[in-house]
Structure formats: C-alpha cells, structure tokens
N, C-alpha and C positions, 0 to 999 in steps of 0.2 A: 723835766725828764729829757734825756738824750736818746734820739732814735737813730739806729744804724741800719743801713741798707746796702745791698750788694747788687751790682748790675748782672743781668744774664741775657744771653742771646741764643735763640734756636732758629735754625733755617736749613734749607737744602742748598745744593749747588748744582752745577751742570751735570754731575755724575752721581752724587750721593744723596740719599733721601734725608728727610728732616732729622737733625741731631743737635745736641747741645754744643755750641761753639765756644761760648763764654759762660762760666759758672763761678759762683762764690768760692773763695779759696778753701773754706772748710768743707764744701761739698766735693771739690776736686780731691782733697786729701782723703776723704772717705770713699773715693772711687765710686760715687753714685751720681755723677753729673747727668747721665742719661735719664734720671728721674725727672728732670725739668722738661725734657722733650716729651715724656709720657704725659705729664700733668698739664703742660701749657698748650692748649689747643682751642679751637673755636672758629668763629667767622671773623672777617675783617672788622676792625673797630672804627667807629667814626671819630673825627677830630674832637679832642677834648674828653674822650671816654676811654676806659680801660676795663679789663676783666680782672676780677679779684677771685683767687682760688686758694683755699687752704690745702696743705698736704699734711695728713694726719698719720703719725706712726712711722716716720722715716728713722733710719739709724742715727741721724743727727738731730732728732727731735722734730716737733711740729714746725711747719713753715707756712708763711703766707706769701703768695705771688701776686704782684700787680703788673699786668702786662698789656701791651697793645699788639695787634696783628695788622701789619701794613704791607703793601706791595714794595718789594725791593726795587730800587732804581739805580741807574748808573752813578747817581750822586753818592750812593752809599759806598761805592768803591772808588769814588773820586776820579771818575773818568768821563763824566758827562753831567747832564742835568737831571732834575727830579721828574721830568715827564717821560723819560725812556725807561720802561719797565723791563727788568731782567727776566729772561725766560730760559727754560731748560731746552735741550736739543729737540724735543718734540713739541715745543711751543707753549708749554704750561707755564703760567706765571709763578714766579718765586716769591714767597712771603717771608717777611721777617717777623719773628715772634720775640719781642724784646721787652724787658721790664726790670723789676726790682724784686729781690728776695729779702724777706724779713724773717728773723728767727722768732718762733712762737706763733700761735694761732691768734691773730689780731682781728678785732671786730670793727674798729672804727679807724679810718685813715683819711686825713685831709691833706692831700698832696697837690702841690703846684703842677699844673698841666705840662710845664716845660721840663720837669725834672728828668724824665726818661731821655728826651732829646739832648739835654745838656750833658748827660753822662755817656750817651751813645757815641759821641764824637771820639772818645778815647779808644774805641775798639773797632774803628773802621779798618785799620790795618789787619786785625785778626780776621775780619770777614773777607777782606780782599784776598788774603792768603788762602782761606778756606775755599773760596769760589772755584779754584782750579784743581783742587785735590781729587784724586781718583781712588784713594784708599783712606779709611778712617784714621784719625789721629786723636790724641787726648785733648780735652778741652783746655782752653786758656783760662787762667784764674783771674778773678776780680777781687779787689780788696774792699773792705767796708769804708763807707763815708758817712759823715754826719748828715742827717736829713733835716735837722732843725731849720736850716735856711730855706728849705723848700716846703715847709708847712704853710698851708693856705686855707684858712677857714672861710674866707669870703667867696672865692671862686675856685673851689677844689676840682681836681680831676673827678669826673663822674664815673663811679665804679659800678660795674655789673657783677653782682655776686653770683657765682655758680657753685654747684654741688662740690663738696670737698672731695679730694682725691685720697681715698682710704688705702693705707698700707697696713699689713699685718692685722687686718680686722678679724681674722680667724682666731686670734688669741683670746677674743672675748668669750666668756663662758656661755654666752647666749647662743653661740653658733654650734649647732649639733646637726648631724646627718642621720640620726637614728629615727627621727620623727618628721620626715618631710610631710608637708601639708599641701594638698592640691589648691593652688591659688586661683587658677583660671584655666578653662578649657576653650580653645579657639577652634571653631568648625570651619572647614574649607571645602571646596567643591571636589577636589581630587586627592588621591593619596599623596603624601608628602615624602619627597626623596631626602631632603636635607634642610637644615636650618643653621643660622649663624647670628651671633650678636655683634653689633657695632662695637668698636673698641671702647667707646664711652659708655656702653651698656644701656643706651637709651632706645635703641631700635633693634628689631629682629627682622631678618630676611628669610624667606622660605622659597623652596623650589619644589614644584609638584612633579610627578612622573611625566605629566603631559607638557612640562617645560613652562608652566606659569610661574613667574617670579614676582613675589610681592614683598613690600616693606611694611612692617607693623610698628607704629609708635606705641611703646609700652604704657604711655600715659593716655592714649586714645586708641585702644585696641580694636574698636568697632569699625574703624575707617581705614583699612589698609590701602596703600598705593600700589597699583599694578605697574611694575617696571617692564615686564615682558609678558604679553598675553600668551595663553596656551598655544603652542605651535606644532603639536603632534597629537594624533589620535592613538598612537602607540605608547607603551610604557617605556620611557627612556630615562632611567634614573641617573643622577650624578650628584656630586656634592656642590655646595655653594659656600663661598668664603668671603670675608672682608679682608682687605689689605690691612696690616697692622697700623698703618697711619690713617686709616679711614678714608683714603682717597678713592678706592675702587671696590667693586663687588665683582666676583668672577664665578662662573659655573660652566661645566661642560654642556654643550648643546648640539643639536642637529638642526641647522637652519639653512634654507635655500640649498638643500641637498649636500651640505658640507658639515662634517664634524669639526667643531671649533670650540674654543673657549670664548664665551660671551663676556665682554668686559664692559662694565657700567661705570661711568665717571660720576662718583657720588657727589662731589662738590658742585658739578655743573648739571646734575640731574639729567643725564642723557647717556645714550650708548656711546662708548668710546671707540670700540674696535672689536672685530672678530678675529681671533688668532687661530688659523686653520691648522688642523693636525697634519694634513697631507698637502703637498704642493699642488698647484692648480691642475696639472696634467695627470696626477696620480689618482686612480679611482678610489672612492670611499666605498669599501666593500660592504660595510654594515652601517646602519644608522645608530647613533648614540653610543659611540665607542669610548669617549672620554669620560671615564668613570669617576675620576677624582682629581681635584686641583688643590694647590697650596701655595701661599706666598711665603717668601723668606721673611724672617723677622724684621729686616731693614727695608722690606717692600721693594727691593731691587730686582728680585727674580720671581717669576711665576712658573710653577712646574705642573705638568699634567701627566696623569697615568692612564694608559689605554688598554682596551681589550686586545688590541693588536700586539701587545707585549712591548709597547714603546714607553719610554720616559723622556718627556720633552721639556726643555727649558726655554722660556722667553725672557729676554732682557727687557725690563719695564721702561727703560729710557728710549731704546731704539726699536723695541718689539722684534728684534732679531731672534730667530728660532734656532736652537741647537738641539739635536737629538742626542741625548745622553746614552740611551740604549734602545735597541729595537729588536732584541732577541730574547726577551723575557717571557714568562707566562703572563696571564692576565694580571695587570697591575690594578689591584682593588683599593689600595689605600697608600697614602704618603704623608709624611710629617717631617718638618724641620726641627732640629734641636734648637733650644732657645738662643744659643750663640750664633745660629745661622750657618755654621761651618759644616754641619752634617745633615744629610737627608736620609730618611729611612723609607724604603718601599716594601709593602707587604703584598704577596702574590698568591694567586689561586693555588699554586703548587706547593704552598707551605713554606716558602723561602722568605726570610727577612734579609734584604740586601742593604748595605751601607754605602753611601755615596759622599763624595766631596764635590758638591756641584760647582763651586767657584773655580775649582781646578779641573773639572770634567773627569774625575777619577772614580773608579769603583774599588771599594775595599773588600776584603774577604767577608762573606755573609755572616750575620750574627747566628743564624740557625737555619737549617735546611730541611727539617723533617716534621714540621707542624702540619696540622690539618689546614685546609684553606684559610688564609688570613683575610679578614674583612675590615679590620680597623687597627690603627696604631696611634699612640699618644705618648708624649713626653711629660714628665713632671715639670713643674715650673723652674726647677734648678737644673734640669737636664740629667739628673742622676739616675732616674728610673724610666723604664719604658714599659708601657702596658700594651698587650697584644690581644685583640679579640679574634678568636678562631671559631670554626664550626663546632668544636667540641669543648673548648675551655678558655679561661682567662689566664694568660701567661704574663708573669711579672719578672722583669730583668733588672739587675743592677747594671745599667748600661755603661757607666764609667769603667767598671772593672770587667764588664761582659760576663757576669755570672748570673745564672738562672736562680731566682729567689723562690718563686712559688708557682704552682699550677693548680688552679681551681676548676674542677670539672663542671661542665655546664650541660644541661639536658636539652638545650636548644642552641642554634647558631647565634653567636654574639655578633650583631651588626655594627655596634658602635661602642667605643670606650672613651672616657674623658676623665682626666684628673681634676679634682677640686682645686681651687686657687691655692690652698695651703698644702696640697699634695698629701693630705692625710687619708683620703679615700679615692676610690675609682668608681665612677658610675658606668653601668653597662646597659645597653638596650638590645633586646634579643628578638628572635623570630617568633617566639611564643607570646609576644605582646607584653613581656615583663620589663620593668626597669629595676635594677638592683644597685645597691651600694656596698662595695667591698672595702672594709677597714684594713689598712695596711698593717697597723700595729696589732690588732686582734686576729688578723689573718682569717677572717670569716665575713660573710655577708651580714650586714646589720640592718638592712632595709630591702624590702621587695614589694613591688606594687603590680597589680594586674588591671589597672584602670583602663589601659588601652585594649581595644577589642580586636586588634590585628597586630602584625609584627611592628616593632619599634625600629625605625631606621636610623635615627640620630639622637644622641644625648649631648648636651653642652651646658657648661656653667657660665653664669653671668656674675662676675666677682663684684661688680658695682652694686648689684641689687640683691645679692644672696639668693639667686634663683637658679634652679636647674630646669632646663627646658628639654622636652622630648617630643618627637614627631613620629607619626605612624601612618601605615597604610589604611587605618580606619578614618582618615581624612581629618585628624585633629592634631593640634599642637597643645601640649599641656605644660603649664608653668607651675613649678613646685617651689615652695618657700622653705628655706632651711635656716 
C-alpha cells in the first residue's frame, strides 16, 4: 500500500498571531487552510514524539494530522544557530507547529522520527518570508509525497493521540436543543458575573461580582484553580473571555484603585499585565467601570467597553492603547464579527454601533431606538446578529442590515449566544430563566427555571455539546444537548 502525506506549518511572527503558513495543495484550493491552525495546538513536544489528531467532517473529508510543537530558532530562518530562540516584540517565544496531513481518519501510523525534519527544510524560505509580514497572506501550498520510505515499525515516532477536532457535528440527528438535560450544577461562594470556555473546550473560567476568577477543569470539576482571589467587597461585574488562540484570559477589574483589564498569561500560568482604562494622572471616578471585554478573532486586538462611554483598543503585541470613542453612552456589550473586520457595540441608550477597529473608523449605527442593550452575538458565519435587550430578543440579517424578528420578553435579557451550528439562540435573563430560540421555527423551544436568581451569562461549548449558564444564585450549570 502507498501512503501519501503533505507537509504543513503553523506559527506566528513578529506581528501576526498563529496562522497556517504552509498547507496541502488540496486544502489551499478549498480555501480552508486556517482549519489547520485551529486544529493543531497543544504543549511543546519532546524529541521523538508527536501529537496525532483527526479532523472529522471537513469539506475535503476526514483528515489525520501528525505534528510537533517546537521553539522557533534562528536556524529555522537560516540566520543563526539552533540555540537562539525567536521571540516577538514583547518577548514571548515563537513556536513552530509543523507536521504531516493524511487524507482519511487513520488509526495506526508507524513513521520515522526524522520525516518531519527532512520535509521541513523545503519550506524554510516560506517561513522566513512570513516572519516579517504585517498583513495576512494566503498560505503556501505543499504537494503530496510518498511516505513509504519513512515507514518505521521498529523505532517509530511516538504519537500522543488527542481528541478529534469535530466539524459539522451538528448534522448528526442526535443533536437536539429541545430537550436540554442538566448535567452538572457547580456551587460557588459568590454571584457569578461571567463565564467562558477555553478554545479547546476542556476548561471553564468564571468571574464573580467580587472579582474572584477561577478555572475549572471539566474532567475534574471539584478542584478549581483560583487565578485571582476576590479583591472587592462591592459588586463589580464584568465579562471574562479567552483569547481565540488560548494564550490569554482577560476581564475588567478594579485593582489597586485602578480600573483595568486584568490579563492572565494562560500558557505561563501567571498574571501578564494590567491594561488601565485611564492614564496614570487621570482620576478613576468610579470603581468597576470596564463592563465588557472582547478579543479579535486573530487575537491581535483586545477591546474594552466602559461605563464612562469609552471604547478602548489595546494592541496585543505592544499593549499600546487607543481610544476608539469616548462620547458614547454606557457600553454594556461588544462583539467582533467572525472575520475580525467589524466590531459591534451595544449601549444602554439602545444604540447598536458598528466599528472598523483596524482602521479606527465608526460606521453609521445599525439601529438607534432599542431598549437598553445588554448583549450581542454573531452567528458563526457572521450573517446574523442577535441582540438581547431589556424588553426583547432582536434578530438581524447583519450582512444586508435587515431586521428579521423581534421576540418580546417579559424580563431583561442579560446574555445571548448562538449555537455552534447557528440553528438556535440561547438567552439568559433577569428572571432566572434560560431559553432556546429556534431560528427556523421562530419560537422558543426550551425554557428552564433551574436558576434561583438572574442568569448573567450563557455560552456554548462546541467540543462537548454543552450549554453553560451562570447566575447570581452562586451556581454554574452545565446543560447537555
């Protein structure tokens, strides 16, 4: 039997975050090369070992990845030796995620440990050219080669098998949102402001009103790790988010008498930085003014929305701050479109503003006459926008900027979230209910009153088929669908 493989390379450079640099020709032709950057992740691999991960349900069929994660050195760009590690402008080490793509979901592979290194040399030029780019470009394509000469049954590459990366799993008839079942209820000491899942779906982070931030391993839910102990006796709510690449956790905080975004370096398990809302000599008029934060899809930008009426952008490479606007009403929610080009802000005065954050531009507002806006969310394809208001759930065709539906609500909607397949919208409201709105049926198909106080956040975990909700009743609930 003849085995074919294609080389691929994922990395970051001095200015751009992790993305696919080299991909198989058939993946480039299908314009899905970024799929490799999403699926290939993990910790540094030891010599002689690699990670094996299947991709199930892609538009080019099932795939198998075998890859190593190593530190990039000057030898990789042919200007130095292997002992000098490449770093970005803020000192973070740059990793190379490199390996092979096989067509099909393969179960057994016996590969010579030298195969990735031997193929890698052909693409040093591609990485050297990528290293200085400041704008994304299309991936370079690799062609198939015969793997037979690299089959080694005696001393093969040691493979660490990880959970498959599932695509289009919602097409399975077993996935339904009409009968959510309560899988687990997690009790905490304080009311919960916000929750977020890690990109790989394995962890949950939570933030209480008193600014306690914890991480929960979904496989060991009884032993949370406290990242930030409670730092306030007052109720200071804000959102908490993971960066899309899993490198950072961010949340609005009031620490050392400064309103700031607290930034946690996830890979190094330590606080990275505090990004202050105001300059050092400007007074912080009120504690807890940063209500909402969001990362751009490429993790290059971090945006904060404030009670002061400010919308602030931080560049994640330099941590330079730019004030996009400072004359808005209270900014309660923000969301990036999936392509990263558009930012939406929802405000207390009922306005939905549209921004082009990379160009520092404001577009005409989408709508100006809603009830106070508490939450916004895009569908996975960016076509639809859900808006949670004090009085209703509003659904827009964002691409054509047409209003589709308005569902009246008897309590304030605090949070909205699209399911991974964009078939339904979950809502969490002040009356303690979580509900599921079916976009095709145009009605609510599920409602639960399991929470005993207002629901602050609802969020989907596409890897685990879980909807999570958090509440002022000091619980986090995990719902299986």
